[in-house]
N, C-alpha and C positions, 0 to 999 in steps of 0.2 A: 469426387473433387471437393477440395476444401473451400467452403464459401468465404471464410475469413482470410485464408491464405492467398486468395486471388487478388485481394484489394491491396493496392500499393500504399506505402506509408509515406505521407507527405512530411518533409523536413522543414521546420520553421527557420526563418532567416538567422536567428541567433545561434542555432545549433550546427556544429561541425560533425560530420560522420566520415570516418576513415576506416577502410578495410586493410588490415596488415596481416597477411597470411590467413589464419583461421579466426583471428580476433577482430571483432568490430568495435572500434573506439567511438563512443558518442560523448561529445563535450558540449556543454551549454552553460548558461549563466548560473544555474543552480548546482552544477556539479558534473563529474565525469562518471561514466559507466562503461565497463567492458563486457562484451558478450562473446562467448565462444560459439562460433557457428560451424557445423559440420559440413565442410565444402565437398565431401565425398557424396553426400546425399543431395545437397541443395546448390543451386546457382544463385548468387547474390549480386544484384546489379544496383549501382548507385547512379541514377539518371540525372545528369547535369547538376548534382548537388541539391536537388529539390525533392527527389523521390527515391525510395528504396523498394525494389521488387525482389521477392524471394519466390523461387520456383524449384520444384524437385526435378532431379535429372531423369528419374524414372518413377512413374506413379504406380505404387502398390499399397497394400494395407498399412505397412509400417510407415511409409513416407506420408500417407494421408493423415495419419494421427499426429505426426510431428510437425507437419507443415503449418497448420493454424497456430499451434503452440509457439513455434519459433517466431512467427510473424507477430504474435501478441507480445512476446517478450521484448522484441526489438521496438515495437510501438510504445510499450510501457516505458522503456528506457528513454526514448525520444521525448515523450510527454513529460516524464519526470525531470529531465535535464532542462527543459524549457519552462514549464509552468509549475511542476511539482504536484504532490498529492497531499491531501489533508483529510483528517477525520476529527469529528467533534464528539467528545464524550460528555455525558451529563451524570452528575452524582445526585441520586434521588434518595432522600432520607433525612431524618432529623439529626443534625450534628455532623453530617457528611460534608467534608471540605477538603480542598487540596491547596498546597502551597509549594513554591519552588524554593529549594535551599541549595544553591550552587548547582552542581551537576546531578542533583537528586530531586525527585518529586516526593513530597511528604503528603501522605494520604491519611485522613482520619475517616474510617469507614465503619464505625460502630463497634470495633473490637476494643479490648482493654489496652491495646498498644497502637502506636502509629506505625504505618508501613512506609518505609523508605524505598522507593523504586529508582534504580539506577537508570539514567537516560542513556541509551546507546549512542555511539558516534554516528553522525549523519541524520539525527532526528532532533527536531526542536519541539519543545512542549511549552505552550503558553497557557497560563491560568487566567482566563478572561474574567470570570467571576470566581468566587470560591467554589462554586459547584459546576463550572464548565471548563473543560480542558480542550485545547486545540493542538492536535498532533500534526506536524508538517514534516515533509522530507521529500527527497528526490527519488527514493526507491519505494515503489508501490508495495512490494512484499514486506519490507521492513516496517513501513507505516502501519500496515494491517496487523503485523505480528505484535508490535508494541501495543496497539489498541486492544488486541485480543488478550494480551497478558494482563493489562490493567483491568479489563472487564472480568477476568477470572478471579481477581482479588476479592470481589464481592458480587456474586451472581445475583441476578434479579429474582426477588422473592415473589412467588405467584399470588399471594393474598393481598398485599398492600402495594406491590410494585416497587419496593425499595431495592437499591443496588446501583451498579454502574451500567449505563446503557449508552448506545450511540444515539445521536440526535435524530429524532424522527422514528426510532425503532418502536414497533408495535409490541406491546406487552399484553398477553392474554391473562386477565385476572380471574382467579377462581372465586367462587362464591363461598363465604364462610359458613360456620355451623348454623343450623336452624334450631329454634326452640321447639 
């Protein structure tokens, strides 16, 4: 049995959830999200507009694997449309800075050129300080993907710890050469 799949998803007051055929529409103050649910495998119940329960029609190896994943996808969409997701990135290094220019993020990461990163639709990036970025959005996967792409522009260097990292990320530093 799926431990995660058994738990019902509570719906906040601001969020509307409607099942139309195989498509689950989730609408909240921060945006809309549609999820395609396979109703041949799962029963989806919306209990009085306050909870969502997802249960498999027959329990076998395949449905056990999909049960928890589908529940998590629905839960992430509900949380995203009500409160949203955010990731905070730090630029660590001398001369590393970020600035917003229209719909692009301008990054100076110690290369001979500036990097212009196009901000995708549905994502907001705020430059709090020159070295701190706040990425927010209603789609958990998209927020994580954008944060990951920005982190790969300058990976963390193991000797001094310079690079782009998430706030609070532990960096294992190597010891330098000995005389």
